[in-house]
TIMI-2910 file (N, C-alpha, C, CB; in pm, 1 decimal, decimal comma, always signed):
<rs>
+----------+----------+----------+----------+----------+----------+----------+----------+----------+----------+----------+----------+------+
!      n_x !      n_y !      n_z !     ca_x !     ca_y !     ca_z !      c_x !      c_y !      c_z !     cb_x !     cb_y !     cb_z ! resn !
+----------+----------+----------+----------+----------+----------+----------+----------+----------+----------+----------+----------+------+
!    +75,4 !   -114,1 !    +14,8 !     +5,9 !    +13,2 !    +18,4 !    +87,1 !   +133,6 !    +13,4 !    -71,2 !    +20,8 !   +132,0 !  Met !
!    +35,0 !   +241,4 !    -68,7 !   +120,3 !   +345,0 !    -95,0 !    +90,7 !   +444,5 !    +43,3 !    +86,1 !   +414,3 !   -252,1 !  Glu !
!   +139,7 !   +515,8 !   +135,1 !   +124,3 !   +591,1 !   +206,8 !   +160,7 !   +717,8 !   +193,3 !   +154,7 !   +551,4 !   +282,2 !  Val !
!    +72,2 !   +786,0 !   +234,3 !    +77,2 !   +918,2 !   +129,7 !    +53,6 !  +1037,5 !   +279,2 !    -95,0 !   +918,8 !    -32,0 !  Leu !
!   +129,2 !  +1138,0 !   +252,8 !   +151,6 !  +1262,4 !   +381,8 !    +12,7 !  +1327,4 !   +391,6 !   +281,2 !  +1403,6 !   +340,4 !  Ile !
!    -11,7 !  +1329,2 !   +509,7 !   -153,4 !  +1395,6 !   +548,1 !   -255,8 !  +1328,7 !   +572,2 !   -202,8 !  +1472,4 !   +462,0 !  Gly !
!   -255,4 !  +1208,8 !   +548,2 !   -374,1 !  +1061,1 !   +544,7 !   -317,6 !  +1028,9 !   +682,4 !   -352,9 !   +900,5 !   +397,3 !  Lys !
!   -459,1 !   +963,5 !   +711,7 !   -480,2 !   +885,4 !   +873,1 !   -442,8 !   +738,1 !   +841,2 !   -665,6 !   +889,3 !   +946,8 !  Ile !
!   -387,9 !   +683,1 !   +897,6 !   -397,0 !   +519,1 !   +897,9 !   -349,6 !   +448,0 !  +1012,4 !   -318,4 !   +458,3 !   +787,0 !  Tyr !
!   -467,6 !   +339,1 !  +1002,9 !   -448,7 !   +243,9 !  +1091,2 !   -300,4 !   +148,6 !  +1105,3 !   -559,3 !   +166,6 !  +1062,1 !  Gln !
!   -228,8 !   +139,0 !  +1202,1 !    -58,4 !    +91,5 !  +1163,9 !    -56,2 !     -5,0 !  +1276,8 !    +89,8 !   +229,4 !  +1176,4 !  Val !
!    -70,1 !   -123,2 !  +1216,2 !     -6,6 !   -250,2 !  +1307,8 !   +153,8 !   -282,9 !  +1282,5 !    -93,3 !   -399,5 !  +1266,9 !  Asn !
!   +223,4 !   -270,9 !  +1400,1 !   +415,8 !   -267,7 !  +1397,4 !   +387,2 !   -366,5 !  +1487,9 !   +540,3 !   -111,4 !  +1457,1 !  His !
!   +490,2 !   -449,2 !  +1430,7 !   +501,9 !   -599,6 !  +1462,4 !   +594,5 !   -583,0 !  +1622,5 !   +601,9 !   -700,0 !  +1311,5 !  Lys !
!   +642,4 !   -474,1 !  +1629,9 !   +728,8 !   -454,4 !  +1782,6 !   +662,1 !   -336,2 !  +1839,1 !   +912,7 !   -419,3 !  +1771,6 !  Arg !
!   +560,6 !   -260,7 !  +1784,7 !   +539,2 !   -123,1 !  +1870,5 !   +378,6 !   -146,2 !  +1892,1 !   +585,0 !    +45,1 !  +1776,0 !  Lys !
!   +275,5 !   -241,8 !  +1838,2 !   +160,6 !   -258,3 !  +1873,7 !    +84,8 !   -237,0 !  +1742,2 !   +128,1 !   -175,5 !  +1986,5 !  Gly !
!     -3,7 !   -182,2 !  +1768,8 !   -129,2 !    -73,7 !  +1688,0 !   -164,0 !    +28,5 !  +1743,7 !   -265,1 !   -124,4 !  +1664,9 !  Ala !
!   -210,7 !   +128,9 !  +1653,4 !   -216,8 !   +237,8 !  +1655,5 !   -253,5 !   +332,9 !  +1540,7 !   -126,4 !   +252,8 !  +1698,9 !  Phe !
!   -309,7 !   +436,6 !  +1557,7 !   -342,7 !   +525,2 !  +1450,2 !   -273,2 !   +626,4 !  +1441,9 !   -458,0 !   +565,9 !  +1448,9 !  Lys !
!   -205,7 !   +677,9 !  +1341,8 !   -107,0 !   +783,5 !  +1274,9 !   -188,1 !   +873,1 !  +1207,1 !     -0,3 !   +724,3 !  +1172,0 !  Ile !
!   -141,1 !  +1028,5 !  +1181,2 !   -131,1 !  +1090,6 !  +1071,9 !     +5,0 !  +1092,2 !  +1023,7 !   -182,7 !  +1208,8 !  +1085,0 !  Lys !
!    +38,8 !  +1085,9 !   +923,5 !   +127,1 !  +1091,7 !   +856,2 !   +210,1 !  +1264,8 !   +839,4 !    +65,1 !  +1025,3 !   +740,7 !  Val !
!   +295,6 !  +1270,0 !   +847,2 !   +351,9 !  +1432,1 !   +858,9 !   +452,5 !  +1404,2 !   +775,6 !   +406,2 !  +1505,0 !  +1014,7 !  Ile !
!   +587,8 !  +1308,7 !   +734,5 !   +730,2 !  +1299,3 !   +660,7 !   +699,2 !  +1158,7 !   +615,6 !   +885,8 !  +1319,3 !   +761,5 !  Ser !
!   +759,7 !  +1160,1 !   +503,4 !   +791,3 !  +1004,3 !   +472,2 !   +963,2 !  +1027,8 !   +397,6 !   +644,2 !   +920,6 !   +334,5 !  Ile !
!  +1018,1 !   +932,3 !   +430,2 !  +1168,1 !   +921,2 !   +387,6 !  +1216,4 !   +821,9 !   +368,0 !  +1250,5 !   +963,3 !   +457,7 !  Tyr !
!  +1258,5 !   +752,7 !   +302,2 !  +1347,5 !   +660,7 !   +295,8 !  +1233,1 !   +490,3 !   +343,7 !  +1491,9 !   +721,2 !   +415,9 !  Asp !
!  +1308,7 !   +458,4 !   +430,2 !  +1223,5 !   +332,4 !   +517,6 !  +1118,9 !   +380,4 !   +614,7 !  +1327,4 !   +240,0 !   +615,3 !  Lys !
!  +1148,9 !   +507,1 !   +632,1 !  +1066,4 !   +566,3 !   +759,3 !   +979,0 !   +658,8 !   +725,9 !  +1146,7 !   +630,7 !   +864,0 !  Tyr !
!   +861,2 !   +663,2 !   +858,7 !   +768,6 !   +741,7 !   +827,6 !   +722,1 !   +817,4 !   +986,0 !   +654,9 !   +651,6 !   +744,0 !  Ile !
!   +739,6 !   +940,0 !   +955,1 !   +699,8 !  +1025,1 !  +1084,4 !   +546,9 !  +1051,4 !  +1080,0 !   +781,8 !  +1175,4 !  +1090,4 !  Asp !
!   +490,4 !  +1001,5 !  +1197,9 !   +327,4 !  +1049,7 !  +1237,3 !   +309,2 !  +1094,0 !  +1342,7 !   +225,2 !   +957,2 !  +1239,8 !  Gly !
!   +213,6 !  +1194,0 !  +1366,7 !   +166,4 !  +1203,7 !  +1480,8 !    +32,0 !  +1114,0 !  +1542,0 !   +149,2 !  +1330,2 !  +1480,4 !  Ile !
!    +75,2 !  +1087,6 !  +1692,3 !    -44,4 !   +971,9 !  +1716,6 !   -185,6 !  +1037,9 !  +1723,4 !    -22,0 !   +885,8 !  +1867,7 !  Val !
!   -272,6 !   +953,2 !  +1672,3 !   -412,2 !  +1001,5 !  +1668,2 !   -475,3 !   +907,9 !  +1781,4 !   -486,9 !   +986,0 !  +1510,9 !  Ile !
!   -452,2 !   +777,1 !  +1739,8 !   -535,0 !   +701,2 !  +1877,7 !   -416,6 !   +567,1 !  +1922,3 !   -734,1 !   +614,0 !  +1815,0 !  Glu !
!   -472,0 !   +534,2 !  +2048,4 !   -403,0 !   +406,3 !  +2086,8 !   -232,0 !   +488,4 !  +2163,8 !   -380,5 !   +282,0 !  +1906,5 !  Gly !
!   -158,3 !   +333,2 !  +2162,0 !    -27,9 !   +374,9 !  +2242,7 !    +80,4 !   +338,7 !  +2165,1 !    -10,6 !   +308,3 !  +2384,4 !  Lys !
!   +201,2 !   +371,4 !  +2150,9 !   +316,9 !   +307,2 !  +2046,6 !   +370,5 !   +239,2 !  +2169,3 !   +440,9 !   +422,8 !  +1946,8 !  Val !
!   +386,7 !   +148,7 !  +2185,5 !   +472,9 !    +76,6 !  +2284,0 !   +646,6 !    +47,6 !  +2244,1 !   +394,6 !    -68,2 !  +2303,1 !  Asp !
!   +746,5 !    +44,1 !  +2383,9 !   +861,4 !    +48,4 !  +2310,3 !   +888,7 !    -66,9 !  +2461,4 !   +957,6 !   +226,0 !  +2264,7 !  Ala !
!  +1040,9 !    -82,8 !  +2434,3 !  +1112,2 !   -145,8 !  +2536,5 !  +1107,1 !    -75,8 !  +2682,2 !  +1250,6 !   -155,7 !  +2488,5 !  Ile !
!  +1161,4 !    +54,0 !  +2625,0 !  +1154,9 !   +143,7 !  +2758,3 !  +1065,5 !   +233,0 !  +2780,1 !  +1257,4 !   +214,9 !  +2778,9 !  Leu !
!  +1010,1 !   +215,2 !  +2926,3 !   +864,0 !   +299,3 !  +2935,6 !   +903,1 !   +437,9 !  +2904,9 !   +782,3 !   +296,1 !  +3094,6 !  Lys !
!   +989,1 !   +512,5 !  +2911,0 !  +1012,1 !   +617,6 !  +2873,2 !  +1003,0 !   +678,9 !  +2706,0 !  +1118,9 !   +619,8 !  +2928,3 !  Glu !
!  +1017,6 !   +580,6 !  +2625,1 !  +1038,9 !   +579,5 !  +2523,6 !   +876,5 !   +574,5 !  +2419,7 !  +1141,0 !   +472,5 !  +2523,8 !  Asp !
!   +779,8 !   +521,5 !  +2516,2 !   +649,2 !   +534,3 !  +2482,8 !   +588,2 !   +603,6 !  +2445,4 !   +597,4 !   +520,7 !  +2532,3 !  Arg !
!   +500,7 !   +645,0 !  +2322,7 !   +419,9 !   +763,3 !  +2272,5 !   +289,1 !   +722,4 !  +2289,4 !   +445,0 !   +806,3 !  +2125,4 !  Lys !
!   +203,4 !   +851,8 !  +2295,4 !    +71,6 !   +878,8 !  +2345,9 !     +8,6 !   +958,8 !  +2231,4 !    +72,5 !   +957,3 !  +2488,2 !  Phe !
!    -82,1 !   +974,4 !  +2243,4 !   -190,1 !  +1034,3 !  +2182,1 !   -131,8 !  +1223,3 !  +2164,6 !   -344,4 !   +998,0 !  +2296,1 !  Lys !
!    -82,6 !  +1254,7 !  +2014,9 !    -57,4 !  +1390,7 !  +2013,4 !    +84,3 !  +1389,2 !  +1995,1 !   -105,2 !  +1467,3 !  +2134,9 !  Gly !
!   +164,3 !  +1266,5 !  +2051,2 !   +338,3 !  +1288,6 !  +2045,2 !   +363,0 !  +1227,6 !  +1906,0 !   +443,8 !  +1193,9 !  +2182,1 !  Glu !
!   +467,6 !  +1269,2 !  +1848,4 !   +570,3 !  +1241,9 !  +1721,8 !   +611,3 !  +1077,5 !  +1749,4 !   +732,2 !  +1362,0 !  +1726,8 !  Lys !
!   +603,7 !  +1049,3 !  +1622,0 !   +652,4 !   +912,2 !  +1640,9 !   +750,8 !   +869,5 !  +1505,1 !   +513,7 !   +808,0 !  +1658,4 !  Val !
!   +829,5 !   +781,5 !  +1476,6 !   +901,8 !   +758,8 !  +1366,5 !   +893,4 !   +616,1 !  +1348,1 !  +1036,5 !   +809,8 !  +1375,1 !  Thr !
!   +868,9 !   +553,6 !  +1240,3 !   +844,9 !   +402,9 !  +1276,0 !   +925,2 !   +371,8 !  +1100,9 !   +627,7 !   +341,9 !  +1316,1 !  Ile !
!   +946,4 !   +248,0 !  +1112,1 !   +987,0 !   +189,7 !  +1021,3 !   +905,8 !   +113,8 !   +937,4 !  +1065,7 !   +134,8 !  +1060,6 !  Asn !
!   +915,1 !   +123,4 !   +832,1 !   +759,8 !    +47,0 !   +737,9 !   +787,6 !    -45,9 !   +722,7 !   +700,7 !    +82,9 !   +596,0 !  Arg !
!   +933,7 !   -106,5 !   +715,8 !   +930,0 !   -274,8 !   +693,4 !   +847,7 !   -393,0 !   +777,4 !  +1070,3 !   -319,1 !   +713,3 !  Lys !
!   +833,1 !   -268,0 !   +914,0 !   +744,9 !   -360,5 !  +1042,9 !   +621,1 !   -344,7 !  +1029,6 !   +766,4 !   -321,7 !  +1198,1 !  Phe !
!   +566,9 !   -255,5 !   +929,5 !   +441,8 !   -230,5 !   +953,6 !   +321,2 !   -281,3 !   +836,6 !   +445,9 !    -86,7 !   +975,9 !  Cys !
!   +236,2 !   -277,7 !   +868,1 !    +97,2 !   -277,9 !   +786,3 !     +9,7 !   -157,5 !   +828,6 !     +8,1 !   -419,2 !   +814,7 !  Ser !
!    -23,3 !   -130,4 !   +702,3 !   -101,7 !    -10,4 !   +723,8 !   -251,8 !     -5,5 !   +628,1 !     +2,5 !   +117,6 !   +685,1 !  Phe !
!   -359,5 !    +57,5 !   +716,7 !   -501,9 !    +39,1 !   +644,7 !   -513,7 !   +184,9 !   +646,3 !   -637,4 !    -56,4 !   +725,2 !  Ser !
!   -555,0 !   +243,1 !   +552,1 !   -623,8 !   +413,1 !   +537,2 !   -737,4 !   +430,9 !   +653,3 !   -718,1 !   +443,7 !   +360,4 !  Glu !
!   -744,2 !   +524,5 !   +717,9 !   -895,6 !   +574,6 !   +741,6 !   -956,2 !   +654,4 !   +674,8 !   -918,4 !   +627,1 !   +843,9 !  Ile !
!  -1064,9 !   +645,4 !   +638,7 !  -1106,9 !   +740,3 !   +539,9 !  -1232,7 !   +816,5 !   +663,8 !  -1175,2 !   +650,2 !   +366,0 !  Lys !
+----------+----------+----------+----------+----------+----------+----------+----------+----------+----------+----------+----------+------+
</rs>
């Protein structure tokens, strides 16, 4: 699936879990977004991201579904 800047996606990440983001930038294999819903897990508690926070994800660990 082609991911586009400005769109909202349901993300299922192999390591960080399931969450919704609004994509703000795309570069190479990474995508930056703002968390819209859910929690982005991480190994370290201080690296977890919540609604309104910016997150960078590696697209090779994700599947995306566009939210309309």
